[in-house]
C-alpha positions, 0 to 999 in steps of 0.5 A, spaced: 644 584 679 650 589 682 655 586 686 653 587 693 655 593 697 660 592 703 656 590 710 651 587 705 650 580 703 649 577 709 648 569 709 645 568 716 638 565 716 636 569 721 632 564 725 625 568 725 622 561 727 627 559 732 627 566 736 621 565 738 623 559 743 627 562 748 629 556 751 632 553 744 636 559 745 639 559 751 640 551 749 644 553 743 648 558 747 652 552 751 651 547 745 658 545 743 657 547 736 655 554 736 659 560 734 661 566 738 664 572 734 667 577 740 667 584 741 671 589 745 668 596 745 664 595 738 671 593 735 670 586 732 674 580 733 679 578 727 683 573 724 690 574 722 689 571 715 690 576 709 685 577 708 682 577 715 676 573 717 672 574 722 674 571 729 668 566 730 670 562 736 667 556 739 663 556 745 668 552 749 672 557 747 667 563 750 665 559 756 663 561 762 660 567 759 662 573 764 655 575 768 654 581 765 656 580 758 651 581 753 650 576 748 645 576 742 643 571 737 645 572 730 641 566 726 644 559 723 649 557 718 649 550 716 644 549 721 649 552 727 647 557 731 651 563 731 651 568 736 655 575 737 657 577 745 660 583 748 666 582 752 667 590 754 665 589 761 670 584 762 677 586 760 681 580 762 676 575 758 677 579 752 684 578 753 683 571 754 680 570 748 685 574 744 691 570 747 688 564 746 686 564 739 692 569 737 688 574 733 686 581 734 680 586 735 679 591 730 676 597 728 669 594 724 669 600 719 677 598 718 674 591 718 670 592 712 674 595 708 679 589 708 674 583 708 670 579 703 662 581 702 658 575 706 664 577 712 662 584 712 654 582 712 654 578 718 659 583 721 654 589 720 648 585 722 652 583 728 655 591 730 648 594 730 644 589 733 649 589 739 650 596 739 642 597 740 642 592 745 648 595 749 644 602 748 637 600 750 638 597 757 632 601 759 626 603 757 624 609 754 618 610 757 618 608 764 625 608 765 625 600 768 631 595 767 629 592 760 630 584 759 632 581 752 628 577 748 627 573 742 635 573 742 636 580 742 631 582 736 626 586 742 627 589 749 621 587 754 620 592 760 617 588 766 615 595 769 609 597 763 610 591 758 612 595 753 616 592 748 622 596 744 624 594 737 631 595 733 630 601 729 634 603 723 635 609 720 633 610 713 638 615 710 638 618 703 644 619 699 644 622 691 648 624 686 645 629 682 646 630 675 647 636 670 645 632 664 646 638 659 653 639 662 655 632 662 657 633 670 655 631 677 653 635 683 658 633 690 659 636 697 663 636 702 659 636 709 663 639 716 666 634 719 669 628 717 669 629 709 672 636 711 678 633 715 679 628 709 678 634 703 674 629 700 667 631 696 661 626 696 653 625 694 649 629 698 646 626 703 641 626 709 636 623 715 629 622 711 624 624 715 617 621 718 612 622 713 616 623 707 617 618 702 624 617 698 624 622 692 621 627 697 627 626 702 631 627 695 629 634 693 629 636 700 635 634 702 639 637 695 635 644 696 637 644 703 644 643 702 646 645 695 640 650 693 638 645 687 632 643 685 631 636 682 626 632 678 627 625 675 629 622 682 631 613 681 633 608 685 639 605 684 642 600 690 643 600 698 647 599 703 646 597 711 651 602 715 651 599 721 654 605 724 650 605 728 644 603 724 642 605 718 640 604 711 643 608 706 638 608 700 642 610 693 639 614 687 640 619 682 637 626 680 637 630 674 638 637 676 632 642 674 636 648 676 643 649 676 645 655 680 649 652 687 646 657 694 649 653 699 648 651 706 654 654 709 652 651 716 652 644 714 657 644 708 663 647 707 663 646 699 658 644 693 661 643 687 659 641 679 665 636 676 665 634 670 666 627 667 672 627 666 675 630 673 670 624 676 674 619 672 681 621 674 679 622 681 676 614 681 683 612 679 686 617 685 689 621 679 686 628 681 689 633 684 682 637 684 677 632 687 677 625 692 672 621 693 670 616 698 673 610 697 670 603 695 666 601 702 661 607 702 656 606 697 658 614 695 664 611 691 659 606 687 654 612 685 659 616 683 662 611 679 656 608 676 655 615 674 661 616 671 662 609 667 656 612 663 652 605 667 644 605 667 641 606 673 
């Protein structure tokens, strides 16, 4: 088994059976043993430990909840109910919690870079599920205001009786390998990677009615003009920005001449193994690769180190 990626390794029992009982959830929300993870503008409360921990607070530290605060049930750990709560609409309550604990709110991507695996797994669920509930206050069918159900795993419309469930968007991300020349294909997309001057594995959202292998072949062809074969799965990573599942793959190049899509990409290049290894050690003046928070880092590292997929 590979070491879990950042934003995976969630230890919570998500409470499938318990979620069926709305009264039980409401009782747990005021139980003195329960724990809440506060958010402010989707930034999470962290302790000031080194490294930091998630800033769980007891029920009495968060109650009474502001009437318009969005809160969701995450699951159980050691038979204790765990919740996430958004305090964005009540600055005074967010300040009260922060002042009472002496802790601070932190951007979740930054938090993921400094915490341990289980912490990031719980953070991933909390941010993605909370964000979804905040975005889906109205029915996409009739426009009526929706109600939270199953502790935040469904939004129910009293207008047309529709039930809306959270979605996870699958994204393929692929290291393409030229076996004959011992090199891999990396690209720089427009936007964040271009600003950081970073090269990464090629990636894109899967289309409806498309399998993983087809998505890999299509994305690589669209972005680089390269035909691939022998697509193999490596690992996956939840990515809660807002709610994706990164599906990591490796593929062999069937062609090697690059025909880049210059609307989506700023550059696509082949890099030999020696240069990639230097980049992973931070010693290359030709190449910068993503940090360890991203699955792309681990895909590139696995190939560069000659590990079997």
